[in-house]
Phi, psi and omega in degrees: 000160178302318180296319181300311183288336174291318182280333187240003180079139180284122175287138181248353178221162176299324179298319179294337178295334184296342179268008180242146176287142181265132171256112185196195182290154174291120183309313185293343180267352182281095179262000177244109185306323182297337179283347182276047182299320183300315181290333177285316183284318183220082185301331184271000184293133183278140177290138174253281177242130179239147180203161175266005186241119183296332178290329173294320178301314181299310184291324177293321177294318177296332180270012172072030181282348181154199178267123180259139171264099191240149173294136180303322183295344173261315185290324183295347178284349187245115181294340181277358176258145181231142179286136176251136184051062184297342179278348178273124184240116178245118181242144173248149176259133176250142180242141170247118186238133173226155173288147182305314182293330177289323181295336179290342179285130183304322181294320179291314179300320179294320179294316178299316180295320179296319178296316177302315181297318180294316179298315179298319181293332183247020184307313183298316179294320180295328180271357179077025182282000000 
């Protein structure tokens, strides 16, 4: 949050992040390696507040609990949050998977197409542009 970096100084490098508490996922609950972005980007960063719920991450970061690793499409909605290390870009790939026989059903095909259209329409926000 803006208040957090005002009170604790804005980190300008990944090394400087190690002196700040991390608001992120519970390590033991991370069963998807790709979600462990924080440990990949800053392995030495100390846990501050951990949760399995991304909305808890957003609200804890807004409440000045530490530096949150948040999806742009959630964090950018809040004027009280500020990007830290804006040149560092961490992206995740999402997959939509259906069985071939399910995709042949018009309702399933329509849902897949609707999801594609929404993602395409909001691509910039999803990418944090």
